[in-house]
N, C-alpha and C positions, 0 to 999 in steps of 0.2 A: 477629606480624610483628618482634619486638626477640629474641625466642628463633632465627628464622630469618636475620635480618641478621649481617652479618660489624662493625657499629660503627654510632656517629650515621652518617656518612657513605655509609652502604651503606643504612641502614636512608631517610634522606632521601630518595636519591633512589628507591629500593624503590616508596616513597609518595607521589613528587613534593611532598618539601614540604619547608620550611629547617630546618637543623640544630639549631637554638635550639628550632622546633616536635618535629621528633623525638626529645631530651632527654628531652622529658615525657609520649610516647606510652605509655599504661597501657590495660591491658587485653586484649579479642579482638575480632578482627578476622572478618565472613562474608566471605569467596572466591567470584564467581561467572563460573566459566568459562563463554568465550562463542565464542570459536574453537579451534579446534584445528589449526594449520599440521602438514603434513607435506613432506619435501624430499625427492624421490625423483632419483640420478643418469638426467640426459638419455641417449636415444639415441643412439649417434656416427655423424650424418649429415649431410647437407647441411642441413637445417633446423638443424643444432644452429651449424654452421659460421657459417651466413646470420647468428642469432643474436649471433653472439658477435662476426664481425670486418666483417659486411655483405655483402649479397645478392651472392654469384658472388664474393666477394672469396679465399674458399678453397673448392679444390675436393678433396682427396684428406686422408685422413687424415693420411698424412706434413705435408702443407702445414699442417694442424690444429696436429699437433704442435711443428712447429719456430717458429707464430708464438707459441704458449704461450712455448714456450721462450725467445725472445725479448724478449716482453711480462713473464714473472719476470726473465729477466738485465736489464733494463733498470732494474725497479723496484727489484730485490734491488742494482742499482750504487747505483742513486739516495740510498739508505738507507746505504751505506757510505760514501756522501760527507758524508751530513748526521751520521753517527756520528763520522767523523773531523775534523768543523768541530768539533764537542762536545768532540773532546779535546785539541784544540788551544786551542779557549778555554780551558778548564777548567784548562788545564798556563797561558797568557798569566796570565790571573787570580791563580794559585799564584802565577809568577814574581812579577809587577809589583804586586800585594799593593794596589792603590787603595783609599787613604780616602776614605768619605765622610760628608758633615756627618747624619749619620742622625739624632739628635735633630730636627734642623731639618727635612728631609726628612718626618718622620711629624708633626709640627706642621702642613706647610704642605698634605700629603694631607690629614690631619682638616679644617683650616679651608678647603678650596677645596672639600670634597664633603660640607658639613653637610648638602644636602638630599638625599643620598645613604643610604636606610636601607643597602642595603647593605655601606657599611662603616661598622664600627662600630671601637672600640677592641682588641677581641677578636679582630677579624678582619685589622686592622693587624698587631697582634703575628702572628697566626699565618703570614700571607704577607710579611711585609716583608723576612727572610730572601732568597724567592726573587726578589722585586724587586728590590733591591739589586743582588744576582748579575747581572740583568739587565743592571740600570742602567750597572754597570759594564761589562758587554761591549761595549753596545754603546758608551762613550767609546771604547775604547780600538778596536774596529770602522771606526769613524768614523776616527780618527786610519791606519790601515791605507790606508782608501781612500785618505786628503786626500795623505799620502806618497806613496803608489803610483801615485794618477794610475787608482784603478780608477771607472771610471763607466760609466750604462749610454746608449747611442746611444737617442733616438725609434726608429730602424729597427728595432732589436731589441727593442722592447717592441711593436710593431706585429707582427716578424715572431712573436711569440710568442701572441700575441693571436687573428693567425691560425690558430695550429696548434693554439689550444687549441679554438677555435670547430669545426675541421675534426674534430678527436676527437668534439666530443659529435655532432656532425652525425652521423660516423659509429657512433654508439652506437646513435641512432635510425636506426639504416640508411639513412642518403644519404650514401654515402661519397665520392659527387662535389658538391664545391663549385663557382662559378665564384670567378676574378679579382675581379669585383664585387661578390657576397655576402661574399668573405671581408675584401675593400676595407672594406664597408659595416659588417659585424661586428666588426671591428679596433675602428676610431672611434667602435661604441655602447661596446663594453665597454671603453677607455680615457678615454670620456666619463665614465664613472659612477669616482668617485674609490677607492671601497675597492677595485674591481675593479682598477683603473690602479695603487693602492698593492703588492695582491699580486700580480702583475704584479711591477715593478720590484723587490719585494723576493725575488721566488724568482730573478729574473736577479743580482742581488746576492749571493745564497747561491753560487751556482754561481760565480760569478766569482773570489767569496772562498776558496773550496773550490782551485778552478784555481789560484789567487795560491799556495795552502799547499802545491800539488801542486812545483809548478814550483820554489820557493823554499827548502823542507821536504828533510830527507832521510828514506824515509819506508820503516818497515819494512813490506811484506806479511806477514799470517798467516792460513793458512787455518784454519776453524772449524766445525764444523757447523753446519746450518740452528736448530736450537734453541739452540743456544751465541750463535751471530748475534744470535736475537729477542732473547735475555736480556740481553746487551751492550747494544745498540742500542734495548731498549724507555723509556729517560728522553725523559718529554714535557716541552716549554714548560710553565712554569707559566701559565695561564691563568683566576686567580683575582678576587677582590675588586678589589685594588689595581691591577692591570694594566685593569683594564675604566674602574677612575677617573682613570687616568693617562691613556688615551686615546693620543694621538701628544706627545705632552710629550718623552718619551724622547729624539725626535730633535733634535739637537741642529743 
C-alpha cells in the first residue's frame, strides 16, 4: 500500500486509519475483490426522464436537454458566486492584514480540548494557519453584515427549507407536495439546530455575494470548463482545529 499511495494522507484514507498509524505501515497486504461494478449509459427514453426529474415532468428529448442545461447553468452560477466570494474575501484580508493573538489562541485551543485526542500539537501546527484565515474572514464578514444591515428574515429561512424539501421529494419521484406537507417539513427542518444553521449560512452567503455584486465594480471573464474547475477547486478547511472550535468563531 505504501508504493500505491501518493503520500501519508492518501495512504491513511485508503486504509481508513489515522495519519500517525499510516506513517508506520510496513509489509505486504492481501486484497480480496468482493464486487465489481460497471456503469453503462442509460437509454434516452421516458424511463430515464422520470428517474431524473419525476414521473411525467419531462416528456421529450428536447425538454430533457433543456432541463439539463438549466440545472448545469444554475450549478455553475452558484459555483461562480462561491469563487467570487473567495476572491473578494482574499482581497479584503490581504488589504486589512488583521493581527490575531496567535500564541493565546493556540494555548486556548489546546487547553479547552485536553480530552480531544484528535487535536494534537502536531495537528494544531499543521491546521492553525487555515483556522486563523477563517477567523479573520469571520471578523470581517460580521462587520460587513452589521454595518450594512444584512439579515435573514424567518420567512426566508422557511421558504428555503420548503424548497429543499420539495427538491428532495422530487428526487424520490414525488414532485407534487401539498402546502400542509411543506409547512410541516419546514418546521421540522428548522427545528434541528444543525439543519437550521446550514440554511441560514447558505442564505447569508448568497446575500453577501449579492452585496458584493451590487457594491463592487466587477469584471466578467469567460473561461473554459476545465479552467473554471481549476480556479474554483479551492475547498474550505475541515480539520481537527475547526472541529474542536465548533461555533466559537461566531461572535
